[in-house]
C-alpha positions in Angstrom: -3.3 -21.9 10.5 -3.6 -18.3 12.9 -1.8 -16.4 9.1 -5.4 -18.0 7.5 -7.2 -15.6 10.5 -4.8 -12.4 9.5 -5.3 -12.4 5.9 -9.2 -12.8 5.8 -9.5 -10.0 8.5 -7.0 -7.5 6.9 -8.9 -8.0 3.4 -12.1 -7.1 5.1 -10.5 -3.9 6.7 -8.7 -3.5 3.4 -12.3 -3.5 1.5 -13.8 -1.3 4.3 -10.7 1.4 3.8 -11.5 0.9 0.0 -15.1 2.0 0.3 -13.8 4.7 2.6 -11.0 6.4 0.5 -13.2 6.3 -2.5 -15.9 8.2 -0.5 -13.1 10.9 0.3 -11.8 11.3 -2.8 -15.2 12.0 -4.7 -16.5 14.0 -2.0 -14.3 16.1 -0.3 -10.6 15.9 -1.3 -9.2 16.6 -4.9 -5.5 15.7 -4.6 -5.0 11.8 -3.5 -1.5 13.5 -2.1 -3.6 14.9 1.2 -4.4 11.3 2.0 -1.0 10.0 1.6 -0.1 12.9 4.0 -2.8 11.7 7.0 -1.4 8.3 6.7 2.0 9.3 7.0 1.8 11.1 9.7 -0.6 8.6 11.2 2.3 6.0 11.1 5.4 8.1 12.5 3.4 9.0 15.9 2.5 5.1 15.9 5.9 4.5 15.4 6.9 6.5 17.8 4.7 5.3 20.3 6.2 2.1 19.6 9.0 2.9 21.0 8.3 4.7 23.5 6.3 1.4 24.7 8.3 -1.6 23.4 11.3 -0.1 21.4 13.1 -1.3 18.9 15.0 -4.4 17.9 18.7 -3.9 16.7 19.6 -3.8 13.2 22.0 -3.2 11.1 22.2 0.1 8.7 22.2 -1.7 5.7 19.0 -3.5 6.9 17.5 -0.2 8.6 18.2 1.2 4.8 16.3 -1.4 2.9 14.0 -0.7 5.9 13.5 3.4 4.4 13.1 1.8 0.8 10.6 -0.4 1.9 8.9 2.7 3.6 9.4 4.7 0.0 7.6 1.9 -1.7 5.0 2.4 0.6 4.4 5.5 0.1 4.3 5.4 -4.2 1.9 3.0 -3.7 -0.3 5.0 -1.6 -0.2 7.6 -4.6 -1.0 5.5 -7.5 -3.5 3.5 -5.3 -5.5 7.1 -4.9 -4.6 8.3 -8.3 -6.2 5.1 -9.6 -9.5 5.5 -6.9 -10.0 9.1 -7.9 -10.5 8.7 -11.9 -12.2 5.0 -11.7 -14.8 2.9 -10.3 -13.6 0.7 -6.7 -15.3 -2.0 -8.3 -12.9 -2.3 -11.2 -10.0 -0.9 -9.5 -8.9 -3.0 -6.1 -9.5 -6.3 -8.3 -6.2 -5.4 -10.5 -4.3 -6.1 -7.1 -5.0 -9.0 -7.9 -1.9 -8.7 -10.4 0.8 -8.7 -7.3 1.2 -12.5 -6.9 2.3 -12.8 -10.3 4.7 -9.9 -9.4 5.9 -11.6 -5.4 6.1 -15.0 -8.0 9.2 -13.6 -9.7 11.0 -11.9 -7.3 10.6 -14.5 -4.2 12.1 -16.6 -7.2 14.5 -14.8 -8.1 15.4 -13.3 -4.3 14.5 -15.6 -1.7 15.0 -19.0 -3.8 11.0 -19.8 -3.3 9.9 -22.3 -5.4 5.4 -22.6 -5.5 3.8 -25.8 -6.8 2.0 -26.4 -9.9 -1.6 -25.5 -8.2 0.1 -22.7 -7.3 0.7 -21.7 -10.2 -2.2 -22.1 -11.7 -4.4 -19.9 -8.5 -2.0 -17.4 -9.6 -3.1 -17.6 -13.2 -6.8 -17.8 -11.9 -6.8 -14.4 -9.9 -5.2 -12.6 -12.8 -7.5 -13.6 -15.0 -10.2 -13.1 -13.2 -8.7 -9.8 -12.0 -8.7 -8.3 -15.9 -12.4 -9.8 -16.2 -13.6 -7.9 -13.0 -12.2 -4.6 -14.0 -13.3 -4.8 -17.9 -16.1 -3.1 -19.0 -18.6 -5.3 -20.3 -15.6 -8.0 -20.7 -13.9 -5.5 -23.0 -10.3 -5.6 -22.0 -9.5 -1.9 -21.3 -5.7 -0.1 -20.5 -6.6 2.9 -19.2 -4.7 4.9 -16.9 -5.9 3.5 -14.0 -5.0 0.0 -15.3 -1.3 1.4 -15.0 -1.2 3.2 -12.4 -2.6 0.0 -10.3 0.1 -2.4 -12.3 2.9 -0.1 -11.1 1.6 -0.3 -7.4 1.6 -4.1 -7.9 4.8 -4.3 -9.1 5.8 -2.1 -5.5 4.0 -4.1 -3.3 6.1 -7.0 -4.4 9.0 -5.2 -4.1 7.7 -4.1 -0.7 6.1 -7.2 0.5 9.8 -9.2 -0.4 11.9 -6.6 1.2 9.6 -7.0 4.3 10.2 -11.0 4.3 13.6 -10.5 4.5 13.7 -8.0 7.1 11.6 -10.1 9.6 14.2 -12.6 9.4 16.5 -9.8 11.5 13.9 -8.1 13.4 10.2 -8.6 15.1 7.3 -7.1 13.1 6.6 -3.8 15.0 10.7 -2.6 14.2 10.3 -3.3 10.7 6.9 -1.2 10.9 8.5 1.4 12.3 11.2 1.7 10.3 9.2 1.6 7.1 6.9 4.9 8.1 9.8 6.4 9.1 11.2 6.0 5.7 8.0 7.0 4.2 7.2 10.2 6.2 11.4 11.1 4.9 10.4 11.3 1.3 6.8 12.9 2.5 8.2 15.5 3.9 8.8 18.1 0.6 5.7 17.0 -0.4 4.4 17.9 2.5 5.3 21.2 2.9 4.0 22.0 -1.1 0.8 20.5 0.1 0.4 21.6 3.7 -2.0 25.0 2.7 -4.3 22.5 0.3 -5.2 20.6 3.6 -5.7 23.4 5.8 -8.1 24.7 3.0 -9.9 21.0 2.8 -10.1 21.0 6.4 -11.3 24.6 6.6 -14.2 23.5 3.5 -15.3 20.3 4.8 -14.5 20.8 8.6 -11.7 18.0 10.7 -14.0 15.1 10.0 -11.8 15.3 7.0 -8.4 14.4 8.6 -10.8 11.7 10.8 -12.2 9.8 8.3 
């Protein structure tokens, strides 16, 4: 049952990250692309260190390609997430990620041939219902821009998780992690080029703490 502990720890760190992200986007950064750029560079550095100290497991070219696709989805998820966080309260944005199990369910059935129990289906239904109620304003359902951005992110998260689950049949976690981060940075290069001047201006305005946080 170690996966339960890992899931709880991941959820706690995710909650802390959400609060920090909202603070950055509210106080320091106007363009949601900038945090994505920093995350991409950090991911690339970590991938290089993983290769340096432990190496990568062997993967076929097709699976490397799938890893890059997973990396692209990760990049897009971050963009949609930061854009939604920029325009809506964090307490209303984050619950919408509970739509993800619905898409995971659909893709898992289609591509992994996984079948859930009736209790699992009930749990997913309750998660989605709770997400809508928590994210609504005074229990009035609102489908604003932030809502649709997170729904798109949920679909991409499901694709990312299905791809990752599939790839873990062929290599260890650190190899898959590294290839996905390399794939995301390859997409980041042109965006990094055009957004770099704004990043420099932001650092000059607020100091290196922007990068650190």
